[in-house]
C-alpha positions, -999 to 999 in steps of 0.1 A, spaced: -266 170 -524 -281 143 -502 -309 167 -492 -315 175 -529 -317 138 -537 -343 133 -510 -363 163 -522 -363 150 -558 -375 116 -546 -403 132 -526 -414 154 -555 -414 130 -584 -419 93 -591 -386 75 -593 -374 39 -594 -367 34 -557 -337 10 -564 -320 38 -584 -329 63 -558 -315 41 -530 -283 35 -550 -278 72 -557 -286 81 -521 -261 55 -507 -234 67 -531 -239 103 -518 -238 92 -482 -206 72 -488 -191 102 -506 -200 124 -476 -186 99 -451 -153 98 -470 -151 136 -471 -160 138 -434 -133 113 -424 -107 131 -445 -117 165 -429 -114 150 -394 -79 135 -403 -68 169 -416 -81 186 -385 -61 162 -363 -30 168 -384 -35 205 -381 -40 202 -343 -7 182 -339 12 208 -360 -3 236 -338 8 218 -307 44 215 -321 43 251 -330 33 260 -295 61 238 -280 87 254 -303 74 289 -293 77 280 -256 113 267 -262 122 298 -281 109 319 -253 130 300 -228 161 304 -249 153 341 -252 150 345 -215 186 332 -210 209 362 -208 241 344 -219 254 314 -238 246 280 -223 278 267 -207 263 245 -180 232 226 -171 201 248 -170 170 233 -154 146 257 -171 160 247 -205 157 210 -195 121 213 -185 113 233 -217 128 207 -240 127 172 -225 94 155 -222 105 121 -207 138 106 -197 137 68 -192 165 49 -175 168 11 -181 184 -15 -158 211 -21 -184 223 15 -181 206 28 -213 189 62 -212 163 73 -237 153 110 -239 121 119 -256 119 156 -264 87 176 -265 89 177 -303 87 138 -304 123 132 -311 139 103 -292 176 98 -286 196 72 -267 222 85 -244 
């Protein structure tokens, strides 16, 4: 639409203030749409990352031959992103899906 606006201005006599206003409105519209598309792409990428993490977790669970009855280091690595220990004895676990719990 912006290119069409420029072409029309090049082919016919127009009030340049009206042309500039129309052109700026189209550029603004484009920038809003572009920003929205980028935000949606980032959101999609985050969801894909979560999907991949869940898939890896499910794979690790499937690899276990029996019910979990004791600590399993492979399961720990597959699910926990960061464990933080504080001087007051608190522990914060951040899982790969973004969930945080205090233990």
